[in-house]
C-alpha positions in Angstrom: 62.6 -5.6 -45.8 66.3 -6.6 -45.6 65.8 -8.9 -48.5 64.1 -6.2 -50.6 66.9 -3.7 -49.9 69.7 -6.2 -50.8 67.9 -7.4 -53.9 67.5 -3.8 -55.2 71.2 -3.2 -54.5 72.1 -6.4 -56.3 69.9 -5.5 -59.3 71.3 -2.0 -59.6 74.9 -3.1 -59.3 74.3 -5.9 -61.8 72.9 -3.4 -64.3 75.9 -1.1 -63.8 78.2 -4.1 -64.2 76.5 -5.3 -67.4 76.5 -1.9 -68.9 80.3 -1.7 -68.4 80.9 -5.5 -68.8 83.7 -5.6 -71.3 86.1 -3.4 -69.4 84.9 -3.6 -65.7 87.7 -1.4 -64.5 86.0 -0.6 -61.2 85.3 -4.2 -60.3 81.5 -3.7 -60.1 81.1 -7.4 -60.7 82.6 -8.0 -57.3 80.1 -5.6 -55.7 77.2 -7.3 -57.6 78.4 -10.7 -56.3 78.5 -9.4 -52.7 75.0 -8.2 -53.0 73.7 -11.3 -54.7 75.3 -13.4 -51.9 73.6 -11.2 -49.3 70.3 -11.6 -51.1 70.6 -15.3 -51.2 71.4 -15.3 -47.4 68.3 -13.2 -46.7 66.2 -15.4 -49.0 67.1 -18.5 -46.9 66.4 -16.5 -43.8 62.9 -15.5 -45.1 62.1 -19.1 -46.0 63.0 -20.3 -42.5 61.1 -17.4 -40.9 58.0 -18.1 -43.0 58.2 -21.8 -42.0 58.2 -20.7 -38.3 55.6 -17.9 -38.4 53.3 -19.0 -41.3 50.7 -16.3 -42.0 52.1 -13.9 -39.3 55.1 -13.5 -41.6 53.1 -11.2 -43.9 52.0 -8.8 -41.2 55.1 -7.5 -39.4 55.0 -4.7 -36.9 56.1 -1.3 -38.1 59.1 -1.3 -35.7 60.2 -4.6 -37.1 60.0 -3.3 -40.6 62.0 -0.2 -39.7 64.7 -2.3 -38.0 64.9 -4.6 -41.0 65.2 -1.6 -43.3 68.1 -0.2 -41.3 69.7 -3.7 -41.2 69.4 -3.8 -45.0 71.0 -0.4 -45.4 73.8 -1.5 -43.1 74.4 -4.6 -45.2 74.5 -2.5 -48.3 77.0 0.0 -46.7 79.2 -2.9 -45.5 79.2 -4.3 -49.0 80.3 -0.9 -50.3 83.1 -0.7 -47.8 84.3 -4.2 -48.7 84.2 -3.3 -52.4 86.1 0.0 -51.8 88.8 -1.8 -49.8 89.1 -4.4 -52.5 89.3 -1.6 -55.1 92.0 0.2 -53.2 94.0 -2.9 -52.8 93.8 -4.0 -56.4 94.1 -0.4 -57.7 93.0 -1.1 -61.3 93.8 2.4 -62.5 97.0 2.8 -60.6 95.7 5.9 -58.7 96.8 4.8 -55.3 100.2 3.8 -56.5 100.7 7.2 -58.2 99.5 9.1 -55.1 102.0 7.1 -52.9 104.9 7.6 -55.3 104.2 11.4 -55.7 104.4 11.8 -51.9 107.8 10.3 -51.7 109.2 12.7 -54.3 
């Protein structure tokens, strides 16, 4: 379930990045890379878990699926936080700089 959530986040962010690709002012490409990296990590995790559990891998308990779903949402939220911090630091539109300079006046 974690893999599914992060793959959907990666696909959505990649589509948004591709739609705005030439100018990428909001650095959505960085967000897409974060989610594709998380998806790759969860893919490797799924491979090793399948190697350990075999056919039991395909019949998880409901509580395990819910926990995995919440973990996936947490990973997506953490990716968004990292992206927002990066966006605020790089400040591509100069909004933070303008806000800080206007407070000094």
